[in-house]
C-alpha positions as YAML, in Angstrom:
chain: A
units: angstrom
residues:
- id: 1
  name: MET
  ca: [6.14, -0.40, 3.60]
- id: 2
  name: LEU
  ca: [6.70, 0.63, 0.00]
- id: 3
  name: SER
  ca: [3.89, 0.11, -2.48]
- id: 4
  name: THR
  ca: [4.43, -1.93, -5.62]
- id: 5
  name: GLY
  ca: [3.24, 1.13, -7.53]
- id: 6
  name: ALA
  ca: [5.48, 3.62, -5.73]
- id: 7
  name: SER
  ca: [7.07, 6.36, -7.84]
- id: 8
  name: SER
  ca: [10.42, 5.96, -6.03]
- id: 9
  name: ALA
  ca: [12.69, 2.96, -6.39]
- id: 10
  name: THR
  ca: [13.05, 0.58, -3.47]
- id: 11
  name: GLU
  ca: [16.79, 1.22, -3.35]
- id: 12
  name: GLU
  ca: [16.26, 5.01, -3.20]
- id: 13
  name: VAL
  ca: [13.75, 4.72, -0.35]
- id: 14
  name: ILE
  ca: [16.04, 2.47, 1.68]
- id: 15
  name: ALA
  ca: [18.96, 4.85, 1.10]
- id: 16
  name: ALA
  ca: [16.90, 7.89, 2.10]
- id: 17
  name: ARG
  ca: [15.50, 6.16, 5.17]
- id: 18
  name: GLY
  ca: [18.83, 4.68, 6.21]
- id: 19
  name: ALA
  ca: [17.17, 1.41, 7.19]
- id: 20
  name: ALA
  ca: [15.40, -1.56, 5.69]
- id: 21
  name: ILE
  ca: [11.77, -1.36, 4.59]
- id: 22
  name: TRP
  ca: [9.03, -3.80, 3.75]
- id: 23
  name: GLN
  ca: [8.02, -4.24, 0.11]
- id: 24
  name: GLN
  ca: [4.32, -4.50, -0.69]
- id: 25
  name: LEU
  ca: [3.59, -6.91, -3.51]
- id: 26
  name: TYR
  ca: [0.65, -7.23, -5.85]
- id: 27
  name: ALA
  ca: [1.19, -10.63, -7.42]
- id: 28
  name: THR
  ca: [0.58, -10.66, -11.17]
- id: 29
  name: ASP
  ca: [-0.54, -13.37, -13.53]
- id: 30
  name: ASP
  ca: [3.02, -13.37, -14.89]
- id: 31
  name: PHE
  ca: [5.13, -15.21, -12.33]
- id: 32
  name: THR
  ca: [8.38, -13.87, -13.79]
- id: 33
  name: VAL
  ca: [7.27, -10.31, -12.96]
- id: 34
  name: THR
  ca: [6.27, -11.28, -9.41]
- id: 35
  name: GLN
  ca: [9.56, -13.14, -8.99]
- id: 36
  name: ALA
  ca: [11.53, -10.13, -10.26]
- id: 37
  name: VAL
  ca: [9.86, -7.80, -7.72]
- id: 38
  name: VAL
  ca: [10.66, -10.20, -4.88]
- id: 39
  name: ARG
  ca: [14.27, -10.67, -5.99]
- id: 40
  name: ARG
  ca: [14.80, -6.92, -6.35]
- id: 41
  name: ALA
  ca: [13.37, -6.34, -2.87]
- id: 42
  name: GLU
  ca: [15.63, -9.02, -1.41]
- id: 43
  name: LYS
  ca: [18.68, -7.60, -3.16]
- id: 44
  name: ALA
  ca: [17.84, -4.08, -1.97]
- id: 45
  name: GLY
  ca: [17.65, -5.28, 1.63]
- id: 46
  name: CYS
  ca: [13.91, -5.40, 2.30]
- id: 47
  name: THR
  ca: [13.21, -7.42, 5.41]
- id: 48
  name: ALA
  ca: [9.68, -8.50, 4.48]
- id: 49
  name: ILE
  ca: [7.30, -8.88, 1.58]
- id: 50
  name: ALA
  ca: [3.68, -7.91, 2.28]
- id: 51
  name: LEU
  ca: [1.49, -9.78, -0.18]
- id: 52
  name: THR
  ca: [-1.66, -7.85, -1.02]
- id: 53
  name: VAL
  ca: [-4.57, -10.08, -1.91]
- id: 54
  name: ASP
  ca: [-7.22, -7.65, -3.16]
- id: 55
  name: SER
  ca: [-7.58, -6.94, -6.84]
- id: 56
  name: PRO
  ca: [-4.80, -4.68, -8.19]
- id: 57
  name: GLY
  ca: [-7.16, -3.28, -10.81]
- id: 58
  name: LEU
  ca: [-9.70, -2.32, -8.17]
- id: 59
  name: ARG
  ca: [-7.40, -1.16, -5.39]
- id: 60
  name: ASN
  ca: [-9.20, -0.41, -2.16]
- id: 61
  name: VAL
  ca: [-12.63, -0.56, -3.78]
- id: 62
  name: GLU
  ca: [-13.83, -3.25, -1.37]
- id: 63
  name: THR
  ca: [-12.49, -1.35, 1.64]
- id: 64
  name: LEU
  ca: [-14.07, 1.86, 0.39]
- id: 65
  name: LYS
  ca: [-17.43, 0.12, -0.09]
- id: 66
  name: ARG
  ca: [-17.34, -1.24, 3.45]
- id: 67
  name: ALA
  ca: [-16.40, 2.15, 4.90]
- id: 68
  name: THR
  ca: [-19.09, 3.92, 2.92]
- id: 69
  name: LEU
  ca: [-21.74, 1.50, 4.14]
- id: 70
  name: ALA
  ca: [-20.52, 1.68, 7.74]
- id: 71
  name: ASP
  ca: [-20.97, 5.41, 8.21]
- id: 72
  name: ASN
  ca: [-23.72, 7.22, 6.36]
- id: 73
  name: ARG
  ca: [-24.10, 10.14, 8.79]
- id: 74
  name: GLU
  ca: [-23.94, 13.70, 7.61]
- id: 75
  name: CYS
  ca: [-20.50, 15.20, 8.18]
- id: 76
  name: SER
  ca: [-22.02, 17.95, 10.30]
- id: 77
  name: ALA
  ca: [-23.21, 15.30, 12.80]
- id: 78
  name: CYS
  ca: [-19.60, 14.93, 13.99]
- id: 79
  name: HIS
  ca: [-17.90, 18.09, 12.75]
- id: 80
  name: THR
  ca: [-19.18, 21.50, 13.63]
- id: 81
  name: PRO
  ca: [-17.58, 24.89, 13.06]
- id: 82
  name: THR
  ca: [-16.42, 24.87, 16.69]
- id: 83
  name: SER
  ca: [-15.10, 21.29, 16.77]
- id: 84
  name: VAL
  ca: [-11.39, 20.56, 16.91]
- id: 85
  name: ALA
  ca: [-10.02, 18.39, 14.14]
...
């Protein structure tokens, strides 16, 4: 799946991969922009649009908060100098 904010064009990624990809989409408050992203993905051959529903200005902040709260152990509790990564 290619991010809306990817530094490579959808067409370039599909060409390099040699197969279709999914296009991730952050909908904007300007429907013409959202529509243009979807149309470009369709034209390029994307087989799916993955609509992201978190806030594009705060990407992954909610997920990061949940992960931070879920595990507050010291790193050394799981990782020791002799542990295998």
